[in-house]
N, C-alpha and C positions, 0 to 999 in steps of 0.2 A: 433471607438467605437460608437455603436448605441445610440440614444437618450434615450432609455429605459434603457440601461446599465449605462449611465451617471447619472441617478437619482436613480439607485438601491443601496440597502445597500451592504456593504462589505460582509455580511452573505449570502445574496442572490447570489452574484457573486461567492463566494467560493463554494456554493452548485451547481450552474449552471456549473462551471468549472469542479467540481468533477464528475458531472453526464456526462458532455460531454466526459471527459477522460475515465470514466468507460465503457460507451457505445463504444467509439472508440476502446479500448483495447479488450472488449468482441468480437467485430466484427473481429478484426485483429488476435486474437488467436483461434478463433472458428475453422478455417481449421486445426489446430494443435490438435483439440479435447479438448481445455481448455476453461475455463471461466476466466474472469478477477480475480476473487478471487483465483482460482487454480493457475493462473499465478503468483499472488502476493506471494502466499505461495512458489511456486517452485523457483521463482527468488530470494526470501529471502533465502531459503535453499542454493541455488547455491552460493549466495554471502557470506553467513556465512561459508559455507564449505571452500571457497577460503581463508577465514580469519582464518582457522584452527579450526572452531567450528563444533561440531555435536549437534545441539540444541534439547532440549526436546520440546514437543508440547507446553508446557507452555511458554518456552523462545521464541518460534516462534510466539506465540500469542502476547507476549509483544512487540516483534520486529515489527510485522505487524500492530498492533492495532486491530486485529480481536479478537473476543471473543474465549476463550479457547474451549468452546463446539463446536463452528463453525470450528476452526482449526482441532479439532478431526474428525469432520464429513468429512471435505475436504481430511484430510490425509487418512482416510479409503477408500474414493472413488478413490484417487490417487494410493493408494496401490492396490486396485482391478484392476486398470488399468495397473499396472506394472510399475508406474512411481516413486513411493516412497516406501521405505522400512521402517517399524515401528518395533522397537525392544525395549523390556524392558531394562531399565537402570539397570546394576547389582548392582549399589550403592543405588538405590531407586526403589524398585519394583512397586511403584505407578506411576513412570515416564516413559514415552514412548519417545525414541530417534528417530529422523527422519533423513533419508538420501535419496538422489536421487539414483535411480538405473541407470545403464548404459543408458537404454532407456530414463529415466527421465532427465539425463544430456543432452542428444541429443535434446530432445524436448524442454528443457529449453533454451539451447543455441539458437536454432532456433527462439524461442518465444521472447527472449531478443533482437535479431536482428531486429525483426519485430517491437517491441515496441519502440526500439531506433529510428526507422524511424519515428513513430508517434511523438516521443518527438522532433525530428528535426523540423517536421512540426509545432508543437504546439509553440516552442520557437523561430521560425523564426522572428516573429515581434519584439522580444527582442534582436535580433542580433545573435541568434544561441546559442547552448548549452555552448559554451565557452566564451560568451561575458560578459563584466562587468555587464550589466543590468541583465543577467540571473543569474550571481553569487549573485548579490545583492537580486534579487527576491528569490533565494534559501535560503539565510540567513534570509530573512523576513518570508518565510514559516516555516523555522525551529524554528524562534522565536515564531510564533504562535502555533506551535505544542507543544512548552514547557510550554505554559500557561495551568494550570489545569482548567478544566471545571467541575463544580459540580452543577447540576440543583437544588439541594436541598439547596444550599447556595445562598442567595441573594447577588448580587453584588453591588458595590458602586454607579454605575451608576443608577440603579433602586432606591436605597436609596436616592440619591441626587435629583432625580426627584420627589419623594414623598415629600421631605422636602421643595422644592420650590413651591409646589402646594398650 
C-alpha cells in the first residue's frame, strides 16, 4: 500500500477503488459494444433470469443501485442495439419487464467472462476469489451496502464532534 493510501480515509479509498473498477470494466467491455453501466444492467438481468426472475425496470434499478430513470435510458439503448427486450407487464401496464435477447445473452456471457478475469486480477492480493480473505472482504462490503445513507439526516459522528467542541 502506498504511503498516500495509508493516510487516506476509508471513504476516499472506496471512491478510488470504485473508480478504478469502473474504468477497468469500461475498457474491458468496450470491444463488446458495452459500457460499465450497460454491463451491470445486462449481467444483473442474466443472473436474475438464471434465478427464475423476469424483473421490471424498477426491480432491476433496486437490484443494481442505479436510478430508475437511468435504467430506463440504458434499457432503451440496449433494446435499440438488439440486446434487451422490453415488454409491458400484463398485470401492471405502468411496469416494463426486461429480458435479454439471444444476442444479448451471448454478449453478456462473453462480457461476464472478461469481467471475471478482471476480478481475478483485483482479488489476487487477497488470495483470489475463493480465499477466506476475499470471503471476509465480501461480507464487509455487503455490511457497508446495508447501511442506509441519508445526507439529510445528521449522523451521530457529526453530532458527537459538535458536542465535544
